[in-house]
C-alpha positions in Angstrom: 0.0 0.0 0.0 2.9 2.3 0.6 4.7 1.9 -2.7 2.4 3.0 -5.6 5.1 2.1 -8.3 5.1 -1.5 -7.1 1.3 -1.5 -7.0 1.2 -0.3 -10.6 3.7 -2.9 -11.8 1.9 -5.8 -10.1 -1.6 -4.5 -11.1 -0.8 -4.4 -14.8 0.9 -7.8 -14.6 -2.0 -9.4 -12.8 -4.7 -7.8 -15.0 -3.0 -9.3 -18.1 -2.8 -12.7 -16.2 -6.4 -12.6 -15.2 -7.4 -11.7 -18.7 -5.6 -14.8 -20.0 -7.4 -16.9 -17.3 -10.8 -15.5 -18.3 -11.4 -14.3 -14.7 -14.9 -12.8 -14.4 -14.7 -11.1 -11.0 -11.7 -9.3 -9.4 -11.8 -7.9 -5.9 -9.3 -5.1 -5.3 -8.6 -2.4 -2.8 -8.5 1.1 -4.1 -5.8 3.6 -3.3 -5.7 7.3 -2.9 -6.0 9.1 -6.2 -2.9 11.2 -5.9 0.0 11.1 -8.3 0.5 7.6 -9.7 -2.5 6.6 -7.6 -4.7 8.4 -10.1 -3.3 6.3 -13.0 -3.7 3.1 -11.0 -7.3 3.9 -10.1 -8.1 4.9 -13.6 -6.7 1.6 -14.9 -8.7 -0.4 -12.3 -11.9 1.5 -13.2 -11.4 0.9 -17.0 -10.6 -2.8 -16.3 -13.9 -3.0 -14.4 -15.8 -1.3 -17.2 -16.6 1.4 -14.6 -18.8 -1.2 -12.9 -17.5 -0.8 -9.4 -19.1 -2.0 -6.2 -18.0 -0.5 -2.9 -18.0 -2.8 0.1 
């Protein structure tokens, strides 16, 4: 949670992996939308088709 660059690298890797595995549902914790966090959250929102459930 404290290293946004590491989060970004792992997120993109895992999204590609999940896509290859035909995963239907991904549960992910959001991060603060500041700096690279904005890019991370934007990518997560796009990957979700902007269909996001807050729990």
